[in-house]
C-alpha positions in Angstrom: 15.0 21.2 3.1 14.6 20.5 -0.6 11.6 20.8 -2.9 9.1 22.4 -0.5 5.5 21.5 -1.1 4.4 25.0 -2.0 6.3 24.8 -5.3 3.7 22.3 -6.6 0.4 21.2 -5.2 1.2 17.8 -6.6 4.1 17.6 -4.1 1.6 17.5 -1.3 -1.1 15.5 -3.1 0.3 13.6 -6.2 -3.2 12.8 -7.6 -6.6 14.5 -7.7 -7.8 11.7 -5.4 -5.1 12.5 -2.9 -6.0 16.1 -3.1 -9.6 15.4 -2.3 -8.6 13.4 0.8 -6.9 16.4 2.4 -8.8 18.6 4.9 -10.6 21.4 3.2 -8.4 24.0 4.9 -5.3 22.2 3.7 -6.6 22.2 0.1 -7.3 25.9 0.2 -3.9 26.8 1.6 -2.1 24.7 -1.0 -4.1 26.6 -3.6 -3.2 29.9 -2.0 0.5 28.9 -1.9 0.5 28.1 -5.6 -1.5 31.3 -6.5 1.1 33.3 -4.5 3.7 32.1 -7.0 1.5 32.7 -10.1 0.2 36.1 -9.1 3.3 38.1 -9.8 3.4 36.7 -13.3 -0.2 37.8 -13.9 -0.3 41.2 -12.2 0.4 43.0 -15.5 -2.7 41.5 -17.1 -5.0 42.2 -14.2 -4.2 39.4 -11.8 -5.6 36.0 -11.1 -8.6 34.9 -13.2 -10.3 31.5 -13.1 -10.9 31.5 -16.8 -7.3 32.2 -17.6 -6.1 29.5 -15.1 -8.4 27.0 -16.8 -7.0 27.9 -20.2 -3.5 27.1 -19.0 -4.0 24.4 -16.4 -0.3 23.4 -16.3 0.5 26.6 -14.5 -1.7 26.0 -11.5 -1.6 22.1 -11.7 2.1 21.8 -12.4 3.3 18.3 -11.4 0.1 16.5 -12.3 -0.1 14.4 -15.5 -1.7 15.9 -18.5 -4.9 13.9 -18.1 -5.5 15.3 -14.6 -4.4 18.9 -14.9 -7.7 20.3 -16.2 -9.7 18.4 -13.6 -7.4 19.6 -10.8 -7.8 23.2 -11.8 -11.6 22.8 -12.1 -11.7 21.3 -8.6 -9.4 23.9 -7.0 -11.3 26.9 -8.5 -14.5 25.8 -6.9 -14.8 25.3 -3.2 -11.1 25.9 -2.3 -11.1 29.1 -4.2 -14.4 30.2 -2.6 -12.9 29.4 0.8 -9.9 31.7 0.2 -12.2 34.5 -0.9 -14.4 34.1 2.2 -11.4 34.3 4.4 -10.1 37.4 2.7 -7.0 35.7 1.5 -8.0 36.4 -2.1 -9.5 39.7 -2.9 -11.2 40.9 -6.1 -9.4 43.8 -7.8 -11.7 44.2 -10.8 -14.4 42.1 -12.4 -13.2 38.5 -12.2 -9.6 39.3 -11.3 -8.1 38.6 -7.9 -4.9 39.2 -6.0 -3.4 37.5 -2.9 -4.0 39.8 0.0 -1.6 40.8 2.8 -3.8 38.6 5.1 -3.3 35.7 2.7 0.5 36.2 2.7 0.6 36.3 6.5 -1.5 33.1 6.6 0.9 31.3 4.3 3.9 32.2 6.5 2.4 30.3 9.5 1.2 27.2 7.6 3.7 24.7 8.7 2.5 21.8 6.5 3.4 23.8 3.4 7.1 23.4 4.2 7.1 19.6 4.1 9.2 18.2 1.3 7.9 15.8 -1.3 10.5 13.2 -0.2 9.1 13.3 3.3 5.5 13.0 2.1 6.4 10.0 0.0 8.3 8.4 2.9 5.2 8.7 5.1 3.3 6.5 2.7 5.6 3.6 3.7 4.5 3.6 7.3 2.6 0.6 8.7 -1.1 0.6 7.6 -2.2 1.0 11.2 -0.5 4.5 11.3 -3.0 6.2 8.9 -4.0 8.7 11.6 -0.3 9.5 12.3 0.4 9.9 8.5 -2.5 12.4 8.3 -1.1 14.4 11.3 2.3 14.4 9.6 0.9 15.7 6.3 -0.7 18.5 8.2 2.6 19.4 9.9 1.4 18.2 13.3 4.6 16.4 14.0 4.3 15.9 17.8 0.7 14.7 17.4 1.8 12.3 14.7 4.4 10.7 17.0 2.1 10.7 20.0 -0.6 9.0 18.0 1.8 6.4 16.5 2.9 5.2 20.0 -0.7 5.2 21.3 -1.6 2.9 18.4 1.4 0.7 19.2 0.3 0.5 22.8 -3.3 -0.3 21.8 -2.0 -3.2 19.6 -0.4 -4.7 22.7 -3.6 -4.1 24.7 -5.6 -5.8 21.9 -3.3 -8.8 22.0 -3.8 -9.0 25.8 -7.5 -8.7 25.5 -7.8 -11.6 23.0 -5.4 -13.8 24.9 -6.4 -16.7 27.2 -2.9 -16.5 28.9 -3.5 -15.5 32.5 0.0 -14.1 32.6 -1.1 -11.2 30.4 -4.4 -10.4 32.2 -4.3 -7.2 34.2 -1.0 -6.1 32.6 -0.4 -2.8 30.9 2.3 -0.5 29.6 5.9 -1.7 30.0 4.8 -4.6 32.3 2.6 -5.9 29.5 5.4 -5.6 26.9 7.6 -7.8 29.0 4.8 -10.3 29.7 4.0 -10.5 26.1 7.4 -11.8 25.1 7.4 -14.2 28.0 4.0 -15.7 27.0 4.5 -19.2 25.6 1.0 -19.3 24.1 0.9 -15.9 22.5 4.4 -14.8 21.6 6.2 -16.2 18.5 9.9 -15.2 18.0 9.8 -13.0 14.9 13.1 -14.1 13.5 13.3 -17.9 14.0 16.4 -18.2 11.8 18.5 -16.4 14.4 20.7 -18.7 16.5 18.7 -21.8 15.6 21.1 -24.1 17.6 21.9 -21.8 20.5 19.0 -21.6 23.1 21.0 -19.1 25.2 21.4 -16.7 22.3 17.7 -16.9 21.5 16.9 -16.1 25.1 19.3 -13.1 24.9 17.5 -11.9 21.8 14.1 -12.3 23.6 15.4 -10.3 26.6 16.6 -7.5 24.3 13.2 -7.6 22.5 11.4 -7.2 25.8 13.5 -4.2 26.6 12.9 -2.7 23.1 9.1 -3.1 23.3 8.9 -1.8 26.8 11.4 1.0 26.3 9.3 2.4 23.4 6.4 2.8 25.8 8.4 4.1 28.8 10.6 6.5 26.9 8.8 7.6 23.7 5.1 7.0 24.3 5.0 8.4 27.9 7.1 11.5 27.0 5.0 12.5 23.9 1.7 11.7 25.7 2.4 13.4 29.0 5.1 16.0 28.5 5.3 17.1 24.8 5.8 20.7 25.9 9.1 19.6 27.5 10.4 18.0 24.3 12.1 19.8 21.4 10.1 20.8 18.4 10.2 18.4 15.5 10.9 19.0 11.8 10.0 16.5 9.1 13.2 14.5 9.5 13.1 14.2 13.3 9.4 13.3 13.1 9.8 10.6 10.6 12.5 8.8 12.7 10.2 7.9 15.6 7.3 7.3 13.2 9.3 4.6 11.4 10.4 3.2 14.8 6.7 2.8 15.7 6.1 1.3 12.3 8.8 -1.2 12.9 7.4 -2.1 16.3 4.0 -2.8 14.7 5.6 -5.0 12.1 7.3 -6.9 14.9 4.0 -7.5 16.6 2.5 -8.6 13.2 5.2 -11.3 13.1 5.1 -12.2 16.8 1.5 -12.7 17.6 
């Protein structure tokens, strides 16, 4: 895995606004990760000191543009810094000087979201807008939760289409049965790629049948497994999590074009 997020806080939050959107614990742990890199360089002069970090903001805020660096350091040395001190992850060694404690080092080793690469974080921003909750889970390293939520959102979109519809053929349907009924509905479903086989009705029907299987299979195979038996599924890393997330994103875009 290349370019892990702990090398730069900006890898996990490219702007100060992005940083502020992260959960407070996530902000504090990203700060701790960066301080753990800086501390060995400052040990000979007493350790980590807020004033010194503010004098050289590019050290703590590496990766941010010059206009934001000072503001990022100012932000991080307030509540996130205080959070680390309260947890015992940063301990004062002399007046105003701190070090990363053994407890802090141990906490870093178990913080999965710190190992997500910048490339993966940037890729997650391309997901369908409806998957904001899944993107948040992904950024926090909750990969199975991210996939589960994505396919719940996809199923909820199908349910919403059913609930708005006046087609009696959709009423009372759910899950895989609803996915099949949706594609068969003459009043609700629009074939998403009308340029395919424009003069071959049999080919169009074959595409529709395949689409029914695709929409239903996503529920029967992916959604059900991650919702009901995640403990029986292998653990995910950033790559294996992004693959089903983009599948869910593609399904939502198909629904955008079909309803």
